[in-house]
N, C-alpha and C positions, 0 to 999 in steps of 0.2 A: 504493500500500499504506499502511496505517496504521502510521506510524513507532513508535507505542507498542506495537503487538502484538508484534513480535519480542522486545522486552525481557523480556516476561513468561516466555518460554521459552528466553531466551538462555542460561542456565545449563545447559540439557540439550544445546544444540547445540554451543556454542563449544568445550568440551573436545575435540570430534572434529575441529575444524578448527584451532585456534590452536596455534602451536608457541611454546615458551617463549622470551620475550624479543623476539619479532617481532609486528609489527602485522598485522591481517588486510589482504589485498589486496582490491581491488574485487570480484573474483570470488568470494572467500570471504564478504565482507560480503553480497553479493547472494544467495548460496546460503543463508547463515545466515537471512536475511530470508525467503526462499522457504519454507525447511523449517519456520520458525516458523509462518508463515501456513498452509501446507498442514496441519500437525498441528492447528491450531485450527479449520480449515474441514472436517476430517473427523471431527468430533465426533458424527456420527450413528452409529446402532447398528452398521452394517455397515462403517463406515470408508471407503465408497466416495465417490467425487467424480467429477461429470460433467465432460466437457470443456468445456461453457459455464461451469460453476462455477469450473473451473481458470482460464479466461481472465478472468471477471469478478473473480476474487481478485487477479489479477497486474495488471489494467488493460488496457484495449483499445488501448493504444500499446506495450505490451510485447512486441513482435514477437519480438525476439532471445530473450528469456527464455522465452516460450511455445515457441518452436521448440527450444530447448535441452531443456526438460522433455520434449517430445514425443519427441525423438530418444533421450533416455536411457530413456523408457518403452518405446520400440520395440526396444531391446536386451533387454528382459526377456521371457521366454517367456509367451505369453498364449494365450488360446482361438483356434480357427480364424478366420481373418479379422481378427484384431486388429492384426497387423503391417501389413496393408493399410490398415486404418482409420488408423492412425498415420501411414502414408505419405501418404494422401489429405489428412490434417489438416496435415501439414507443408507440402505443396504449396500448400493453400489459404492458410496463414498467410504463407508466402514470397511468394505472389502478392500479398497485401494489403500486405506490407512493401514490395515493389517499387513498388507504385502508391500508396503513401503513404496508404493507407486504414485507419481503425481496425478492430480485430479484430471479426469477426462470425462466430461459429461455431455458429449455431442449427441447427435441423432435425435431420436424421439423425445427423450428426457430433457436434453439440453435445450431443445427448441420451445419447450413449454414456457409460456409467459405467465408471470405472476402479476395480477392486477394491482394497480396503484393503492386501492383501499386495503388490500390485504398487506402490502408492504407498510403502509401506515400503521396498521394494527400490530404488525410484527415488531416495529420499532417501539411502539408504546409497551408492548409486552416485555421486550428485551430490557427497556429502561426499568420497568417494575422489577424484573428478575434480578437485575444488577443491584438495585437498592436493597431488595430483601436478602439476597445471599452475601452481599458485602458486609452485612451486620452479622451474619452467622458463620461466614467462612474465612479461613486464614490458612496460611502455609503450615502444613503438618503432614506428616507420613509422605514426604515428597517422592520417595522411590515409587510410589503408586502413580505419579503423574509425569515422570521422565521419559527419555527416549525409549528405554527398556521396556516401559509399561505400554508402548504403543500398539505392539501385537496383541497382547491379551486385551487391551481396551477396545481395539478395533473389532476383535472377535466377539467381545461381549455385546458392543453396541449392535453388531450384524445380528446376533441372536435375538436381541430385544426387539429390533426393528422388523424382523421377519413376519410376525403377525400383521403388522401395519401394512404390508404390501398385499394383503388379502382384501377382496372387495366385500368386506363385511363392516357395516356401520357401527360406530360407537366403541370400537375395540382399541383405538389408538390413543386414547387420552392418558391412561396411567403409564404405558410405556414412554410415551413422549415426555412426560414429566421426569421419569428416570433418566432418559437420555439427555434431557436438557441439564439436570443436575450433574451428571457426569462430565458434560462438556464444560460447564462453567467451573466446576471443581478443577478440571485439568488446567484451565486457564489460570485459576487462582492458586494453583499448586497446592490443592487441598485434597490429600489421599483419602482421608476420612469421608470427605463429601463424595468422592468416587465410589467409596464402598456403600454409602447410604443411596446414591443413585442407582447403583447396580441392584440393590435390594428392592427399590421401588420399581425399577424397570422389570425385574424378574417376577415380582408380584403381578404387574400388568400383564406379562405373557401368561402367567397361570390364569388370570381372569379371562384373557382372550381365548385360551384353549378351552376353559369352561364354557364359554358362550359359544364357541365353535362345536363342542361336542353336544352341548345342549340343543342347538339348532339342528344337528344331524338327527339326534334322537327323536326330536319333535316331527321332523320331516318324515322320518321312518314310521312313527306312530300314526301319522295323518295318512300316509300311503297304505299302511297295513290295515287301517279301519274300514 
């Protein structure tokens, strides 16, 4: 990211994140820079941004940040198939993270455009997330957030996001929260937060499996009657 770009919009973003007398934490600084760059990148008439434009803007090695944005976007209500698209994108990015490969989201996924209203909602939720977790999160158990932890973290996020790629409504909420906590904690070097995010995410996977299994049994009983 161009370090000079966030400075131009810093005045609009910082009041939402800064607490009087306190320095910004790593996650707040990161989200401030993201918000500034996203706002500048959406200067086109409809304010939309494609997935590939989002990745290009953040850099092709920003796996954790891209996963964070996709998970927050997936929490926002969108058109049919949108949540499944975000789930597939998160699976793809987490797989590339696990393999240590640069981000490449071209083709059908990369061409999907994110409406301006959803981007605005995403930035608001990111700001709220930064304020909330900055009060709770701090650097600890840093071995769980370093380079060596990238492969297990990528595998974990991939497993959590798999149910989100299924075309089943309302199963992505809890896994998304877990993924967002994991990503924020990695940025903030908070290994305990990564563990908490993993627990929340895996709980969400369990809920998703229960819903899926219940739907199958219900369909079976209806067809059998």
